[in-house]
C-alpha positions, 0 to 999 in steps of 0.5 A, a space after each residue: 499499500 502507498 499514501 501520498 502525504 502532501 503538506 510545506 511543514 516538515 513537522 507537521 508532515 512529520 507527525 503525521 507520518 508517525 501516526 500513519 505508521 503506527 497503525 499501517 506499518 506496511 505502508 509506503 509513504 511519499 512526502 511532498 513538500 514542494 511544488 516542483 516535486 508534486 507533478 513528477 510524483 503525481 505521474 506516477 499513479 500508483 497511490 491508493 490514498 492522498 493526504 494533503 494540508 489545505 493552505 499550501 504555499 503555492 495553492 489550496 487543498 480544495 483546489 489540488 483535490 480537484 487537479 488530483 480527482 480529474 485525472 485519477 477519479 478512484 484515489 481517495 483523498 483526505 484534508 488534514 489541515 491546521 488553519 482551516 474552519 467550518 466554512 473550509 470543511 463543508 466547502 471541501 466535503 461538497 466538493 467530493 473531498 472523502 474526509 475532513 480533519 483538523 490536526 488538532 484531531 490527527 488521532 482520528 486519521 487513521 480511523 478516516 483512512 479505514 473507512 476511505 479504503 473500505 468505501 474504495 474496496 466495495 466499489 465495483 466501478 468507480 465513475 470521475 465527477 466528469 465525463 462519468 469515465 469508468 476506470 474498471 480497473 486500478 493502475 496496480 490491477 493493469 499493470 500487473 496484468 501487463 508485467 513490463 519494465 516499460 509500463 505506460 498510460 496515455 490519455 486521448 486528446 480533443 484531436 483524437 490522439 494518444 498522448 503520455 500521462 504517465 509511465 514507470 521510471 525505465 520508460 521515462 529514462 530512455 524517452 528522455 535519453 533518445 528524444 529532445 526535451 520539448 517531446 514526449 514520445 518513442 524515436 520509431 524506426 521510420 520503417 515501422 511507423 505504419 505499424 505504430 499507427 495500425 497499432 493505436 487505430 485498434 486500440 482506439 477502436 477499443 481492441 486490445 492489441 499488441 504490436 512489434 517494432 522498432 526504435 532508434 536510440 540516439 547512438 544508432 542502436 536499434 531496439 525491438 518492442 513489444 508493445 501490448 496495450 489496453 483501452 479504456 473506454 468512457 461506456 456513456 460516450 462509448 469512446 477510448 479514454 485512455 489507453 494503459 500500455 506495457 512494453 518489453 524489450 525484446 532486443 535479445 530475444 529478436 537477435 537470438 532469433 535472428 541468429 537461430 533463423 540464420 543458422 537454420 537456413 544455413 543448415 537447410 541449404 546446406 549439401 550436408 546431411 544434418 540431424 540433431 538427436 535428443 537425449 531426453 529421449 531414451 532412443 536418441 530419436 532424430 528431432 531435426 533433419 535438414 533437406 539434403 539428408 531427406 534427399 540423401 535417404 529418399 525418406 521423408 521428413 515425418 518418416 526420419 522425425 522421431 526414429 533413431 538413425 539406426 533404423 537405416 543400417 538395417 540387418 547391417 549392423 555389425 559393422 566396425 563404424 557402428 561400434 566406434 558410434 557407440 563407444 563415442 557417444 557412451 564416452 561423450 566424445 566426438 567420432 568420425 567414421 564411414 559406416 554402410 547405410 540404405 536408402 528407403 528403395 533398399 540401395 546401398 551407399 556409404 555414409 561418412 559420419 561425424 558426430 559431436 555432443 552438444 552441451 548446454 550452459 550447465 555443462 551437460 549433453 542435450 542433444 547430439 549432432 551429426 554431419 553427414 555426406 554420402 561419399 559412395 562414389 569415392 568409396 566406389 572408386 577408392 575401392 577401385 583404385 585399391 584393386 588396381 594398385 593391388 593388380 600392379 602391386 603383384 606384378 611389382 612384386 613377382 616380376 623376374 626383373 629387378 626394379 628400382 623407383 627413384 625420384 627425379 635426382 636418382 635417389 632411391 624410394 624402393 625395390 621390388 623383391 627381384 631387385 632385393 635379391 639381385 642386389 642383397 639389399 632391403 628396400 628400407 637400406 637403400 631408400 633415399 640413397 643415390 642409384 649411383 651406389 649400386 649402379 656404375 657404367 664402369 666396373 672401377 665405380 670411377 665413374 658416376 652413372 649419368 641418368 642422361 645417358 641411360 634410355 628405356 633401351 636397355 644398355 649394360 651397366 655394372 651392379 655392386 652388391 651388398 658384399 662389394 662384388 660387381 656383377 655385370 647387369 643390363 639396365 634401362 630407364 624410364 621417366 614417369 610424372 606421377 603426382 606432380 612430380 618425376 619418378 624414374 623406373 630403372 628395370 634391370 637384368 643379371 647378365 652374369 649368367 649370360 657374359 659367362 656363356 659369352 666368355 665360354 663361347 668365345 674361348 671355344 671359338 679360339 680353340 676351334 680357331 687354332 685347331 683349323 690353324 694348326 691343320 
């Protein structure tokens, strides 16, 4: 409960306040002693009772009563004076003042207050003296219904325009900070003035209405306001005479909604399939999926929502990737895997899956998000490449000729098993070493191998075994480009037996020639 006490004598005001607090322990008493204070405090319009001295420096209690009653017809008004007389008492009671007391009878004040409050509480309606305005709800009831930091009332001027009459301090502060001092109004965004006009048109037609519009502060910041207002009618004339309203600053909410809309649009536009599952559901059912995942699986969105993604594996649920998924979810961690899924038509597709837990502010997992790609073509291509590589590896490992693969500077990268057997080195032992360490065009090993002199047509050269033994070879070299760099492929034949056979044949020919000469 809140009382307004108007008295320009501090001592008397203090005595009156003490008297009231003896009876009304929980009451809030607002004291006014200067005219400048009064208008600002009256604009709050949330008082249950007014107690005023009759003789004030700037006015009389009767004039003050009429001023307040014209604005707030339901507020009880008591004159407590130290200088009145019987004539003044009669005039004030005739004018409609609820009670008149002399300060020498201040001890009766609390009874007078109780009677005034009881009289107001018993009234179902409250009529203003002029225009019989029906104020069907007190300020506190209207504000409690609308609940907001930004609450206000507006009166309807003679030309039918709403004018601010009262507002809460936060709204007052916002208006004063963002409007010229000579104006009381909201700085509505130019593009939203039509929305505000429609809002007032509905209210003036007698309909409760809620509107959202933007206002622009002095520093250029845009605020989103949600304005909910109630019209108050003059029931005799059928006109709206006052508006009660409340405004919520929903800027952060709208910004969050815009961010959410942007993220949803991004997910819906993504070529990656995206699903979200909810941990509150014991089966981790899908609660969101984008169109890419719908296209990927062939199921409609309604057929996917509410089901665990495992149904896409059908009976093929013994895959290693599924084990990885389950382990990751059990241990609350991210996971990447590739698994086999099946579309609605039964066709297989390989699904590359990234699954991550989503945490709330309390660092508890609330959801899992899965980003998925159909990598069927990639898997099939990898399989094809692997098959080709397997064939080439089989040939490389089983061909009779030795094969050495080196880079463009003739540094060895690998040897096949035949070359390993031929030179007595393992591939790992020679990796990174120059070919000239095991092949030379000169038996004495004094001349370096001139790679440019070798061609894909085999030439005779010398090989050096690990044991230090030289042996004759026939080698050719091919140059290929692989993954943006050149490779040298050496093919090598051990021609030791051929050379031995040639030497034997040469010796035999010499013996036969000598034999013919002797004959």
